[in-house]
C-alpha positions, 0 to 999 in steps of 0.5 A: 203477885199483886201491887198497890194501885196509887189511885184507889189504894187497893192491891190488884193482881199482876200477871205472872212474868209481867214486871212493873216499870222501874222508877228510872224507866218512868222518868226516862219515858217522861223526859223523852216525852218532854224532849219530843214536845220541846223539839216540836216547839223549837221547830215550829218557833224556827219556822215562825221566826224564819221571815224575821231572820231573813229580813235581818239577814238581808238588811246586812247584805249588799246587792250581789248577795241579795240576788244570789242564788242559792240564797245567802243566809249569813252575809259576808261581809256584814254591811252595817252601813245600810242602817245609817244610810237608809235612816238618814235618807228619809226623816225616819226620826220624825216618822217615829215621833209621829207614830208615837204621837198616835200610838201612846194616846190611843193606847191610853184611851182604849185602856180607860174606855174599854175597861169602863165599858167592860166593867159595866157589862160584867159587874153591874146588872142593868136592863138591856145589858146583854142586848147592848153587849150583843150589839157591841159584839156585832160591830166587829162583823163590820170590816173597816172597808165598809166604814172607810168612806162614811168615816172619811166623809165625816172627818172631812166635814169636821175638818180633821183631814190631814190631822192626827185626830181621825187616828186618835179620837175614835179609839178613845171611845173603846174597842169592841174586841178589847171590851169583850176580852176585858169583860171575860176577864172581869167575870173571873174575879170573884163577886164576893170581893165587890160585895165586901167592898159595897158593905164597907160603903165603897162606890162602883168607881171605887171598886173599879179602881181599887179592886178590879183594875189592880187584879186585871194587870195581865189583861190590861197589859194585853190590851195595851200591847195589842193597841200599841202594835196596831197603831204602830203598824197601821198603814191604811188609816194614815194613808187615807187621812194624812196628806202632808209628808211631815205627818207621815207615820212609820208605815207610810215612811216605809212605803215612801222609801220603797216608792221614792226615787230620791231617797235611793237611786233604785229599789235597794232591798237591803235598805228596805229590810234595814228600815223594816228591821229598825222599825220592828225593834221597838215592838220586840223590845216591849214584848221582851220585857212584858212577855210574862205578863202578856202570856199570862193575860192571854191565858186567862182572858176568855176562860169564862162565858 
């Protein structure tokens, strides 16, 4: 008895009494493997989402439910008044506008500057390119805590303290991590496209804007989302450079809520959870509408050295 090997097209003998698995058995085995994989993914996703679920649940509780042992996951009754009460206790609307004032310009500036630098490192040959790229990557090894005091002294001498300039201007000159990401993506684009455009008389800037950027939307979306998230959640830099409460960002507003005795009579965790949930919603909404492009950009960046 023999059967045909699907890979080689040859017939190989089968031992007597040994039966080949039926098509139904193969499908059931395949479905079982996929079901097991999805089950593992769901379990891991649940554990990753557990802190957010707890935060959203606590934002709808009152004080007795917050400190109840064992913990209450589904509040009863739901106290929706926590949201308007906490968002009006401090000018969170103003903090939101301040954060957008910082996040949007830095996002646009990082996109333009990092993309230009990445194009020069990946598509144009010039002397010292690899050495300068190595130096660019080496700057990522310097943590912000090392640069914090020199930057503060520099910005104080420029008269930028208590303004948004220290938060907006530096990202306009690019970011080493984003330059690396975009360089890796640009190197995956076939060079024949650029060569054909050069034959037609297209300049480097024309190739960059007309060919490279349209093909790099997934990678650019990743850079934009990452920069927006970092600017939105940044706490340390606004804490260092901003002194006036009217210029506070969302992160400083949350800390002010936690430490303030005027906004609430005492430390009320449902209020803090409600404010945190409200400030997290813009990030979740942006990710929900851009998740396909974001995941595609993550999967295709960095696959070529």
